[in-house]
C-alpha positions in Angstrom: 0.0 0.0 0.0 1.4 3.4 -1.0 2.2 5.9 1.8 0.4 9.2 1.8 2.9 11.9 0.8 3.5 15.0 3.0 3.5 17.4 0.1 0.1 18.3 -1.5 -0.2 18.3 -5.3 -0.3 21.7 -7.0 -3.8 21.1 -8.6 -6.6 19.9 -6.5 -8.7 17.1 -8.1 -12.5 17.3 -7.6 -14.6 14.3 -6.6 -16.4 14.6 -10.0 -13.1 14.3 -11.9 -12.0 11.3 -9.9 -15.3 9.5 -10.4 -15.3 10.3 -14.1 -11.8 8.8 -14.4 -12.8 5.7 -12.5 -15.9 5.2 -14.7 -13.8 5.3 -17.8 -11.4 2.7 -16.3 -14.4 0.6 -15.3 -15.8 0.8 -18.9 -12.4 -0.2 -20.3 -12.3 -3.2 -17.9 -15.7 -4.3 -19.0 -14.7 -4.1 -22.7 -11.6 -6.2 -22.0 -13.5 -8.7 -20.0 -11.4 -8.3 -16.9 -12.2 -10.7 -14.0 -15.9 -10.0 -13.0 -15.0 -9.8 -9.3 -12.5 -7.1 -9.9 -15.1 -5.2 -12.0 -17.7 -5.6 -9.2 -15.1 -4.2 -6.7 -14.6 -1.2 -8.9 -18.4 -0.7 -9.4 -18.8 -0.7 -5.6 -15.9 1.8 -5.1 -17.2 4.1 -7.9 -20.7 4.1 -6.3 -19.4 5.0 -2.9 -17.1 7.8 -4.2 -19.9 9.2 -6.4 -22.1 9.7 -3.3 -19.5 11.3 -1.1 -20.0 14.9 -0.2 -16.7 15.2 1.6 -13.6 15.9 -0.6 -11.8 12.6 -1.5 -8.6 14.6 -1.7 -9.1 15.9 1.8 -9.6 12.3 3.0 -6.4 11.3 1.2 -4.5 14.2 2.8 -5.6 13.0 6.2 -4.4 9.4 5.4 -8.0 8.1 5.8 -8.7 6.5 2.3 -8.9 3.1 3.9 -11.9 4.3 6.0 -14.0 4.6 2.8 -16.1 1.5 2.2 -14.9 -0.4 -0.9 -11.5 1.3 -1.1 -9.0 -1.5 -0.8 -5.2 -1.3 -0.8 -5.0 -1.6 -4.6 -7.3 1.4 -5.3 -5.9 3.4 -2.4 -2.5 3.1 -4.1 -3.9 4.2 -7.5 -5.6 7.3 -5.8 -2.3 8.1 -4.2 -0.6 8.1 -7.6 -3.4 10.3 -9.0 -3.1 12.9 -6.2 0.7 13.0 -6.3 1.5 12.6 -10.0 -1.8 13.4 -11.7 -1.6 10.1 -13.6 -2.1 6.4 -12.8 -0.1 3.9 -14.8 -2.6 1.1 -14.4 -5.5 3.3 -15.4 -3.6 4.3 -18.6 -2.8 0.6 -19.3 -6.5 -0.3 -18.8 -7.6 2.2 -21.4 -4.8 1.5 -23.8 -5.7 0.1 -27.2 -9.3 1.4 -27.0 -10.6 4.1 -29.3 -10.8 7.4 -27.4 -14.2 8.2 -28.9 -15.9 5.4 -27.0 -15.6 7.3 -23.7 -17.6 10.3 -25.1 -20.5 8.0 -25.8 -20.9 6.5 -22.3 -23.4 9.2 -21.2 -25.9 8.3 -23.9 -29.0 6.5 -22.8 -28.8 2.8 -23.3 -25.1 2.9 -24.3 -22.9 0.9 -22.0 -19.2 0.2 -22.2 -19.4 -2.6 -24.8 -21.9 -0.8 -27.1 -19.8 2.4 -26.9 -16.7 0.3 -27.9 -18.6 -1.4 -30.8 -19.7 2.0 -32.2 -16.3 3.6 -31.7 -14.5 0.7 -33.4 -17.0 0.4 -36.3 -16.8 4.1 -37.1 -13.1 4.7 -36.2 -13.9 7.3 -33.5 -10.4 8.1 -32.4 -11.1 11.5 -30.8 -13.5 12.4 -28.0 -14.1 15.9 -29.3 -16.1 14.9 -32.4 -17.4 11.4 -31.4 -20.9 12.5 -30.7 -21.2 14.6 -33.8 -19.9 11.7 -35.9 -22.3 9.2 -34.3 -25.2 11.5 -35.0 -24.3 11.7 -38.7 -24.0 7.9 -38.9 -27.4 7.5 -37.1 -29.1 10.0 -39.5 -27.6 8.0 -42.4 -29.1 4.8 -41.1 -25.7 3.1 -40.6 -26.0 2.2 -36.9 -29.0 -0.1 -37.4 -26.9 -2.3 -39.7 -24.4 -3.2 -36.9 -24.8 -6.4 -35.0 -26.5 -5.9 -31.7 -28.2 -2.7 -32.9 -31.4 -2.0 -34.8 -33.7 0.7 -36.0 -35.1 1.2 -32.5 -31.7 1.6 -30.9 -30.5 3.9 -33.7 -33.6 6.1 -33.1 -32.9 6.1 -29.3 -29.3 7.2 -29.9 -30.5 10.1 -32.0 -33.0 11.1 -29.4 -30.5 10.9 -26.6 -28.0 13.2 -28.5 -30.8 15.6 -29.4 -31.7 15.8 -25.7 -28.2 16.6 -24.5 -28.8 20.4 -24.7 -31.6 19.9 -22.3 -29.7 17.5 -20.1 -29.5 17.7 -16.3 -25.7 18.2 -16.6 -26.2 21.6 -18.3 -28.8 23.0 -16.0 -28.6 23.6 -12.2 -30.3 20.8 -10.4 -33.4 21.8 -8.5 -34.2 21.2 -4.9 -36.2 18.1 -4.1 -39.0 20.2 -2.7 -39.4 22.2 -5.9 -39.2 19.0 -8.0 -42.0 17.5 -5.8 -44.3 20.5 -6.5 -43.9 20.1 -10.3 -44.2 16.3 -10.2 -47.4 16.6 -8.2 -48.9 19.0 -10.8 -48.0 16.7 -13.7 -49.2 13.6 -12.0 -52.5 15.2 -10.9 -53.1 16.2 -14.5 -52.2 12.8 -15.9 -54.6 11.0 -13.5 -57.5 12.9 -15.2 -57.0 10.5 -18.1 -58.9 7.2 -17.7 -56.1 5.4 -19.7 -53.6 6.1 -16.9 -53.9 2.9 -14.7 -50.7 3.5 -12.6 -48.3 6.4 -12.4 -45.0 7.0 -10.5 -42.0 9.3 -10.6 -38.7 7.7 -11.4 -34.9 8.3 -11.0 -33.3 10.6 -8.5 -36.7 12.0 -7.5 -37.9 8.5 -6.4 -34.6 7.9 -4.7 -35.3 11.2 -2.9 -32.0 12.8 -3.8 -31.5 16.3 -2.3 -31.5 17.7 -5.8 -33.1 16.5 -9.0 -32.3 17.2 -12.7 -34.8 16.3 -15.3 -38.1 14.7 -14.1 -39.0 11.2 -15.2 -42.4 9.6 -15.0 -43.8 6.1 -15.9 -47.4 5.2 -16.7 -49.1 1.8 -16.9 -51.7 1.8 -19.7 -53.3 -0.2 -22.3 -53.5 2.8 -24.7 -50.0 4.3 -25.0 -51.0 6.7 -27.8 -53.8 8.4 -25.8 -51.5 8.7 -22.8 -48.7 10.3 -24.8 -51.2 12.7 -26.4 -52.7 13.6 -23.1 -49.2 14.3 -21.6 -48.0 16.6 -24.4 -51.2 18.6 -23.9 -50.4 19.4 -20.3 -51.0 23.2 -20.1 -47.6 24.0 -18.7 -45.8 22.4 -21.7 -43.7 25.0 -23.6 -41.9 22.7 -26.1 -42.3 19.1 -27.2 -38.8 17.7 -27.8 -39.7 14.0 -28.5 -43.1 12.5 -29.1 -42.8 8.7 -29.8 -44.9 5.7 -29.5 -44.0 4.8 -25.9 -42.2 7.9 -24.6 -42.3 11.7 -24.8 -40.0 14.5 -23.7 -41.2 18.0 -23.0 -39.9 21.2 -21.6 -42.3 23.1 -19.3 -42.7 26.9 -19.2 -40.5 26.9 -16.1 -37.6 25.4 -18.2 -37.9 22.0 -16.5 -37.6 18.9 -18.7 -40.1 16.1 -18.1 -39.8 12.7 -19.7 -42.6 10.1 -19.7 -42.5 6.4 -20.5 -45.4 4.1 -20.9 -45.6 0.4 -20.0 -48.1 -2.4 -20.2 -49.7 -3.1 -16.8 -48.1 -6.5 -16.8 -44.5 -5.2 -17.1 -45.0 -2.1 -14.9 -43.0 -3.4 -12.0 -39.9 -4.1 -14.2 -40.2 -0.7 -15.8 -40.4 1.0 -12.4 -37.4 -0.9 -11.1 -35.3 -0.4 -14.1 -35.7 3.4 -14.1 -35.5 4.1 -10.4 -32.1 2.9 -9.3 -28.9 4.9 -10.0 -26.9 3.7 -13.0 -24.4 2.1 -10.6 -27.2 0.2 -8.8 -28.5 -1.1 -12.1 -25.0 -2.2 -13.1 -24.4 -4.1 -9.9 -27.9 -5.7 -10.0 -27.4 -6.7 -13.6 -24.0 -8.2 -12.8 -25.6 -10.1 -9.8 -28.4 -11.4 -12.2 -25.9 -12.5 -14.9 -24.0 -14.5 -12.4 -27.2 -16.4 -11.7 -28.1 -16.9 -15.4 -30.6 -14.1 -15.7 -30.6 -10.8 -17.7 -32.6 -7.8 -16.6 -34.4 -5.1 -18.7 -37.2 -2.6 -18.4 -39.5 -5.4 -19.7 -38.7 -8.0 -17.1 -36.2 -10.8 -16.3 -35.1 -13.2 -19.0 -33.9 -16.7 -18.1 -32.9 -19.3 -20.8 -34.4 -17.1 -23.5 -37.8 -16.8 -21.8 -38.9 -13.3 -20.6 -41.0 -13.1 -17.4 -42.9 -9.9 -16.7 -43.7 -8.3 -13.3 -46.4 -5.9 -12.5 -44.8 -4.9 -9.2 -41.3 -4.4 -7.9 -41.6 -6.8 -4.9 -42.1 -9.8 -7.2 -39.2 -8.5 -9.4 -36.8 -8.7 -6.5 -38.3 -11.9 -5.3 -37.5 -13.6 -8.6 -33.9 -12.5 -8.0 -34.0 -14.2 -4.6 -33.6 -10.8 -3.0 -35.8 -8.9 -0.5 -37.3 -5.6 -1.7 -34.7 -2.8 -1.8 -36.3 0.6 -0.9 -35.7 3.2 -3.6 -33.8 5.6 -1.3 -30.9 3.1 -1.0 -30.7 2.0 -4.6 -27.5 4.1 -5.0 -25.0 1.4 -6.1 -23.1 1.1 -2.8 -23.6 -2.1 -0.9 -27.4 -2.5 -1.0 -27.3 -5.6 -3.2 -24.8 -7.2 -1.0 -26.9 -6.4 2.0 -30.0 -7.8 0.2 -28.1 -11.1 -0.5 -27.4 -11.4 3.2 -31.0 -10.4 4.0 -29.7 -7.4 5.9 -31.7 -4.6 4.3 -32.4 -2.1 7.1 -35.9 -1.5 8.3 -35.8 2.2 7.4 -37.2 5.0 9.5 -40.7 6.3 8.6 -42.3 9.7 9.0 -44.9 8.1 11.3 -42.1 7.1 13.7 -41.3 10.7 14.7 -42.6 11.8 18.1 -41.4 15.4 18.2 -39.5 18.2 16.5 -36.5 19.7 18.4 -35.5 22.7 16.3 -37.9 25.5 15.5 -38.1 29.3 15.8 -40.8 31.8 16.7 -41.3 35.5 16.8 -39.0 35.5 19.9 -36.2 35.5 17.3 -36.5 35.2 13.6 -39.6 33.1 13.1 -42.9 34.5 11.8 -45.4 32.6 14.0 -46.0 32.8 17.8 -45.1 30.0 20.1 -48.8 29.2 20.6 -49.3 28.8 16.8 -46.2 26.5 16.5 -47.4 24.4 19.4 -50.9 24.0 17.8 -49.2 22.9 14.6 -47.1 20.3 16.5 -50.3 19.0 18.1 -51.9 18.7 14.6 -48.9 16.5 13.5 -49.6 14.1 16.4 -46.3 14.8 18.2 -45.8 13.9 21.9 -43.3 16.7 22.4 -42.1 19.9 20.7 -38.9 21.8 21.3 -38.7 25.5 20.7 -35.1 26.7 20.0 -35.1 30.3 19.1 -31.7 31.9 18.6 -30.3 32.7 22.0 -30.3 36.4 22.8 -26.9 38.0 22.9 -25.5 38.9 26.3 -23.0 41.2 24.6 -25.7 43.1 22.8 -28.5 43.1 25.5 -26.7 42.7 28.8 -26.7 39.7 31.2 -29.7 40.9 33.2 -31.9 41.6 30.2 -31.1 38.1 28.7 -31.9 36.5 32.1 -35.2 38.3 32.1 -36.1 37.2 28.6 -35.3 33.6 29.4 -37.6 33.7 32.5 -40.4 35.3 30.4 -40.1 32.5 27.8 -40.0 29.9 30.6 -43.1 31.3 32.1 -44.9 31.2 28.7 -43.9 27.6 28.1 -45.0 26.6 31.6 -48.4 28.3 31.0 -48.9 26.4 27.7 -48.0 23.1 29.3 -50.3 23.7 32.3 -53.4 24.4 30.2 -53.2 21.3 27.9 -52.1 17.7 28.1 -51.8 16.9 24.4 -48.1 17.8 24.0 -45.1 18.6 26.2 -43.3 21.8 25.1 -39.6 21.8 25.8 -37.6 25.0 26.2 -34.3 25.2 24.3 -32.1 27.7 22.5 -30.0 27.4 19.3 -26.7 28.8 20.6 -24.1 30.2 18.2 -20.6 28.7 18.3 -18.5 31.8 18.0 -15.3 32.2 15.9 -13.1 31.8 19.0 -14.8 28.5 19.9 -16.8 29.9 22.8 -20.6 29.8 23.0 -22.9 32.8 22.5 -24.6 32.2 25.9 -22.9 31.7 29.3 -23.2 28.2 30.9 -25.1 29.5 33.9 -27.9 30.6 31.6 -27.7 27.5 29.3 -28.2 25.2 32.2 -31.6 26.8 32.9 -33.0 25.4 29.7 -34.5 21.9 29.1 -32.0 21.4 26.3 -29.7 23.3 23.9 -28.2 22.8 20.5 -25.1 24.5 19.1 -24.6 25.7 15.6 -22.1 27.6 13.5 -23.5 30.7 11.7 -20.5 33.0 11.5 -16.8 32.9 10.4 -17.6 30.1 8.1 -14.5 30.5 6.0 -12.1 29.4 8.8 -9.8 26.5 8.0 -10.5 22.9 8.9 -8.6 22.9 12.2 -10.5 26.0 13.5 -13.9 24.8 12.4 -13.3 21.4 13.9 -12.0 22.9 17.2 -15.2 25.0 17.4 -17.4 21.9 17.1 -15.4 19.9 19.6 -15.5 22.6 22.2 -19.3 22.8 21.8 -19.6 19.0 22.0 -17.6 18.9 25.2 -19.8 21.5 26.9 -22.0 19.6 29.4 -25.0 21.7 28.6 -25.1 21.2 24.8 -27.2 18.3 23.7 -26.7 18.2 20.0 -25.1 20.0 17.0 -27.4 21.6 14.5 -27.1 21.7 10.6 -23.5 20.4 11.0 -22.0 21.0 7.5 -23.4 24.5 7.2 -24.1 24.0 3.5 -26.9 25.7 1.6 -27.6 23.6 -1.5 -26.7 25.5 -4.7 -25.8 28.6 -2.6 -23.0 27.8 -0.1 -20.4 25.1 0.1 -20.1 23.0 3.2 -17.8 23.9 6.1 -14.3 22.4 6.0 -14.6 19.9 8.9 -12.6 17.0 10.1 -15.5 14.7 10.5 -13.5 11.9 12.1 -12.6 14.1 15.0 -16.1 15.5 15.3 -17.7 12.0 15.3 -15.1 10.8 17.8 -16.0 13.7 20.1 -19.7 13.1 19.7 -19.2 9.4 20.6 -16.9 10.2 23.6 -19.3 12.7 25.0 -22.5 10.8 24.2 -23.9 13.8 22.2 -26.3 13.8 19.3 -26.1 15.3 15.8 -28.9 16.7 13.7 -30.3 15.9 10.3 -31.8 19.3 9.3 -34.9 19.0 7.1 -34.8 22.4 5.5 -34.9 21.6 1.8 -31.9 23.8 1.0 -29.9 22.3 3.9 -30.6 18.5 4.3 -27.7 18.5 6.6 -26.1 16.1 7.9 -25.7 14.6 4.4 -26.7 11.0 3.8 -23.1 9.7 3.4 -22.1 11.2 6.7 -25.3 10.0 8.3 -24.3 6.4 7.5 -20.8 7.0 8.9 -22.4 8.4 12.1 -24.7 5.4 12.7 -22.0 3.0 12.0 -20.0 4.6 14.8 -23.0 4.4 17.1 -23.8 8.1 17.2 -27.4 9.1 17.9 -29.2 11.4 15.6 -32.2 13.7 15.6 -34.3 14.8 12.6 -35.6 18.4 13.0 -37.3 20.8 10.7 -35.5 24.1 11.8 -39.0 25.5 11.1 -39.3 29.3 11.1 -43.1 29.1 10.3 -45.9 26.6 11.0 -46.0 25.4 7.4 -42.2 24.6 7.5 -42.9 22.0 10.2 -44.1 19.8 7.3 -40.5 19.6 6.1 -39.9 16.7 8.4 -40.4 14.3 5.5 -37.3 15.7 3.7 -35.2 14.9 6.8 -36.7 11.4 6.8 -35.6 11.1 3.1 -32.0 11.9 4.2 -32.1 9.4 7.1 -33.5 6.6 4.9 -30.7 7.3 2.3 -28.3 7.0 5.1 -29.7 3.6 6.1 -31.2 4.9 9.4 -33.6 2.7 11.3 -36.0 4.0 14.0 -33.4 3.0 16.7 -30.9 5.5 15.3 -33.2 8.6 15.5 -33.7 9.8 19.0 -36.9 11.8 18.4 -38.6 8.6 17.6 -38.5 7.8 21.3 -41.7 8.3 23.4 -41.7 11.4 25.6 -40.6 9.8 28.9 -37.6 8.1 27.2 -36.6 11.2 25.3 -36.7 13.4 28.3 -34.6 10.9 30.2 -32.1 11.0 27.3 -31.8 14.8 27.6 
């Protein structure tokens, strides 16, 4: 195993660049029929790295590559070469002798490694730069359908895929899951007005509940595809029809969002749903697993010994593979198929498991509803307890006596609310700022008067890793802090995550028996799902909170549940799934 160098390389390499390089190497290995176990190992590694939100280069600099699941000694050595020299000899060897143009075709729908090689070899695509343009010309000339393994249908799909590239999710900023949900709901509500629509579901990253979504994909079960397609393209929000085929259509809405629809027979609906839900890596791993057992998978069903079996639901599809049902949120191509083989798919947390919300804000600080209104909302959600955590008033700005008075007033109000009803227990907390010098924005003698407290970073967010990490550790070690809020500090599409040494932070949380939050605000979704999984594997307890600043934002809990499920959380990992008495005891 290579040793991590002391000197850092001049140019930093992004996670996206690393994953892109590994995907090309993986494609080359598939074309050259490398040992299937080695291919599967690379598939697993690519899937893990593709889902990391922490910089791979940062992890390498800390000498912690071996802590990433799926990164063995061999790949660790290759990454070491990549970061120190900018080139990996084995990677170059793997791709040697293959036409460069094949790698430009890998992003096209339905074009895997072997088909990309076949096209590049047949049409002498030696350059990446003009490979797509050349393939488009060949398709328009009808030359692709003459190749073995291709046909008129696949030629048409290649043309459609190339034409769609200008609308692809890679060229447009990905939208928040919450916004995608609003659009999906409008489209699906409209589609259900057609009697020919028997079943309908969203697909892809939306169904996997990714924090962000690119284009929107929908599948419909019907016995009349033509009417369903016609109904879809007449959706009032459609601004442009890009593709209108027999079994699929692509439109761009007036808000510049692309929506694709596919139709399926009712009998094959389950296979279509499964095929178009998982990440590309999940499908590759599942396909490899099936091939090893003499089966081949497609959007139409499972073929064994030349006979195709259809499935109208996903549960039966997985059952045919001798696997338990894999929930969509974890179909990301990491170790979910391996877990399924061992019958160890986690019993994922559900929204109905949540007993309370422990971060919210009222007009006491920067919220827009009163405490009474927020409590009524919490009661309507069926919670046993509700924690109010307005931003702690500043002793420096207001003076100690004034802050002490404000705290007593808030305590009196909470006592009054608790005394006049028995539907819910209101808990008094504050969100306390972790200052730039690693001290807290409220003195300990005032914090200890609260029922609980969380600590968060809101200022001096550009400090280096050591400073940010020290601020978190000091807060975690404070005996009156119960958990850390929105830990990475990211705002999706707006602000990068803080530079944090997560190993040290998690070690401190574990040593001090403190909790960490999954923040459900749609533009935060923080802790991220990859770090959630690391946390639960280390035995760290989590909370899912909405950070609501208004009553309607308390409905955001479902987005935090999505993150927890993607991070393989079960009910036992989420502390606000505990009943009131147990939770208060925990505090």
